[in-house]
C-alpha positions in Angstrom: -16.1 88.1 9.0 -16.6 86.5 5.4 -15.1 82.6 6.0 -14.9 80.4 3.4 -14.3 76.8 4.6 -13.0 74.1 1.6 -13.9 70.5 2.8 -13.3 66.7 0.9 -14.7 63.6 0.9 -12.1 60.8 1.2 -12.4 56.9 2.2 -13.2 55.6 5.3 -9.0 54.8 6.8 -11.0 51.4 7.8 -12.4 50.4 4.2 -10.1 48.1 2.2 -9.8 49.9 -1.1 -9.4 48.4 -4.5 -7.7 49.4 -7.6 -10.5 50.1 -10.5 -10.4 48.4 -13.6 -8.8 51.7 -15.4 -5.4 51.0 -13.2 -5.5 54.8 -11.8 -8.0 55.1 -9.4 -9.9 53.0 -6.9 -13.1 50.9 -7.2 -15.8 53.1 -5.4 -17.7 50.0 -4.9 -17.6 48.9 -1.4 -15.9 52.0 0.3 -17.2 53.8 3.0 -16.8 57.7 2.3 -16.4 60.0 5.0 -15.0 64.2 5.5 -11.9 64.0 5.8 -10.6 64.4 9.3 -8.6 66.9 9.7 -11.5 69.6 7.5 -13.8 68.7 10.6 -11.0 71.3 12.5 -11.4 73.8 9.6 -15.1 74.0 9.9 -14.9 73.9 13.8 -12.9 77.1 13.7 -14.9 79.0 11.0 -17.8 78.5 13.2 -15.3 79.7 16.0 -14.6 82.7 14.0 -17.6 83.5 13.5 -19.2 83.2 17.1 -16.4 86.0 18.0 -16.9 88.2 15.0 -19.6 87.9 13.5 -20.1 86.8 9.4 -20.8 83.7 7.7 -19.8 80.7 7.0 -19.4 79.5 3.4 -18.2 75.5 3.0 -17.3 74.5 -0.5 -16.1 71.3 -1.5 -15.4 70.1 -5.2 -15.4 66.5 -6.4 -18.3 64.0 -7.7 -21.8 64.4 -6.9 -21.6 61.9 -4.2 -19.5 64.5 -2.1 -22.5 66.3 -1.8 -22.5 64.0 1.9 -19.8 66.3 3.3 -21.3 69.3 2.8 -24.6 68.2 4.4 -22.4 67.5 7.5 -20.5 70.8 7.2 -24.1 72.3 7.5 -25.2 70.1 10.3 -22.6 71.4 12.2 -23.9 74.8 11.5 -22.4 76.2 8.0 -24.2 78.7 7.2 -24.5 78.4 3.4 -22.7 75.3 1.3 -21.3 75.4 -2.3 -20.5 72.3 -4.7 -18.0 72.4 -7.5 -18.9 69.6 -9.7 -15.6 67.6 -11.2 -16.3 63.9 -11.9 -12.8 63.7 -13.2 -11.6 63.7 -9.9 -8.6 66.2 -10.9 -5.7 66.9 -9.9 -4.8 69.3 -6.7 -4.2 72.3 -9.5 -7.2 72.6 -10.8 -9.2 71.8 -7.4 -7.5 75.0 -6.2 -8.5 77.3 -9.3 -12.1 76.4 -8.8 -12.0 77.2 -5.2 -9.7 80.3 -6.0 -12.3 81.7 -8.4 -15.1 80.8 -5.7 -13.1 83.2 -3.8 -13.1 86.0 -6.2 -16.4 86.1 -6.3 -17.1 85.6 -2.9 -14.3 88.0 -1.4 -13.8 85.7 1.6 -11.4 87.6 4.6 -9.8 83.9 5.7 -10.4 81.1 4.1 -9.6 77.7 5.9 -8.4 74.1 5.2 -7.2 71.1 6.6 -4.2 70.6 6.4 -4.1 67.7 4.1 -6.8 65.3 2.9 -5.9 61.3 4.2 -6.3 59.7 0.6 -3.9 61.6 -1.7 -1.8 63.3 1.6 0.0 65.9 -1.0 0.0 68.6 1.3 -0.6 70.9 -1.3 -4.3 72.8 -2.0 -3.7 75.1 0.9 -0.5 76.6 -0.8 -1.7 76.7 -4.0 -4.8 78.7 -3.4 -3.0 81.1 -1.5 -0.4 81.3 -4.5 -3.5 81.5 -7.1 -5.0 84.7 -4.6 -1.4 85.8 -3.9 -2.8 85.8 -0.5 -0.3 85.1 2.5 -0.5 80.8 3.4 -0.3 79.5 6.8 0.1 75.9 7.2 -0.2 73.5 10.4 -1.9 75.7 12.3 -2.6 74.7 16.0 -3.1 78.2 18.2 -5.2 81.5 15.9 -6.1 84.7 16.9 -7.2 86.6 14.5 -7.8 90.6 16.1 -9.2 93.1 13.4 -7.3 92.0 10.4 -4.0 91.1 12.1 -3.2 87.4 12.1 -0.8 85.7 14.7 -0.7 81.6 14.6 1.7 78.9 15.8 1.9 76.0 13.6 3.5 72.4 14.1 7.4 72.3 12.4 9.7 69.9 12.4 11.1 69.2 16.2 8.7 72.6 17.3 6.6 75.0 16.7 6.8 78.8 14.9 5.0 81.8 15.7 4.3 83.9 12.6 1.8 86.6 11.6 0.2 88.0 8.7 -2.9 90.2 7.7 -5.9 88.9 6.5 -6.9 88.3 3.8 -4.9 85.0 4.2 -5.2 80.9 3.7 -5.0 78.9 7.2 -4.7 75.2 7.2 -5.9 73.6 10.6 -3.5 70.8 12.2 -5.5 68.9 15.0 -5.6 70.2 18.1 -6.2 73.7 17.0 -9.7 72.8 18.6 -12.3 70.3 19.6 -14.7 69.6 17.0 -18.3 69.8 17.6 -20.6 67.3 17.0 -24.1 67.9 15.2 -26.8 67.2 16.9 -30.0 65.4 15.6 -32.1 68.2 14.8 -29.6 70.1 13.4 -28.5 66.7 11.1 -32.1 66.6 10.0 -32.5 70.7 9.3 -29.5 70.0 7.0 -30.9 67.2 4.8 -33.1 70.0 3.2 -30.6 73.1 3.3 -30.3 74.5 -0.3 -27.0 73.9 -1.4 -25.0 75.8 -4.8 -23.9 74.5 -7.6 -20.8 75.4 -10.0 -19.1 73.6 -12.7 -15.3 73.3 -12.2 -12.7 75.3 -13.6 -11.4 74.7 -16.9 -7.9 74.7 -16.5 -5.3 72.0 -17.8 -4.4 69.8 -15.6 -0.8 69.4 -13.9 -0.5 66.2 -12.4 -1.8 62.7 -14.7 -2.5 59.8 -12.2 -0.4 57.3 -14.6 -1.4 53.8 -12.1 -2.3 52.8 -9.2 -1.1 49.9 -7.3 -1.3 48.6 -3.9 1.5 47.6 -1.7 3.2 44.2 -1.7 3.1 42.5 1.3 7.3 41.0 1.7 6.9 40.4 5.1 7.4 36.3 6.4 5.7 35.0 8.8 7.7 32.5 11.5 5.9 31.0 14.1 7.6 30.0 16.8 7.6 28.1 20.0 9.4 28.3 23.8 11.8 25.4 23.0 15.8 25.6 22.7 15.7 25.3 18.9 13.4 28.3 18.0 15.2 30.2 20.3 18.4 29.5 19.5 17.0 30.3 15.6 15.1 33.5 17.2 18.4 34.9 18.2 20.3 34.1 15.0 17.6 35.8 13.1 17.7 38.9 15.1 21.8 39.2 14.5 21.9 38.0 11.0 19.3 39.7 9.0 17.2 42.0 11.2 20.6 43.5 13.1 19.4 44.7 15.8 21.8 42.9 17.8 
């Protein structure tokens, strides 16, 4: 089975992010970047499919030069090959999807795996875009997956429950948390990954569909009141809960 896994580099959720001087992007200074957590489930599922059915796992990412580090992580986990699509402009999802679709047309994977979404922009759009560009079925939020021959059976999370669906290969699948337990790369594998070759490509030249006009940090409007256990403060707290919060 020919498996393509698409991953991305995102800021660590514990990193304090600042807006850049251009007002439309983050300032990368001091920001720790990591492999998108949902993509770990996609990589692991690709490795499990290879272990079950044979074949190869190719991992791809689209982004600036620093994005290569997440490919090293994928190689350390067990990916066979890695492809880096250079895009210093940090384009929108449509440009990224076009680059991935063009790669897929060349290497003809049986299945393309994504994490359910990236934790930075949370657009939840990339897997369905790639599926549309290729004319392949797309199953999102997959928490259980079985592939027998060309038949795909999946269980996906929906609001308030789960949905069972079926499709045929080739198809696009986005992995939900709970699909599997991602393996942690061992030190020898991490060291070997540092010297493994990564194929370089340039991003597909298409007009972006979305342009970021501005980016701002949320303004905190929380009013902090420190109260004691005095009768006056208790009366004040009850009044605020009743008149302002309206919870009592």
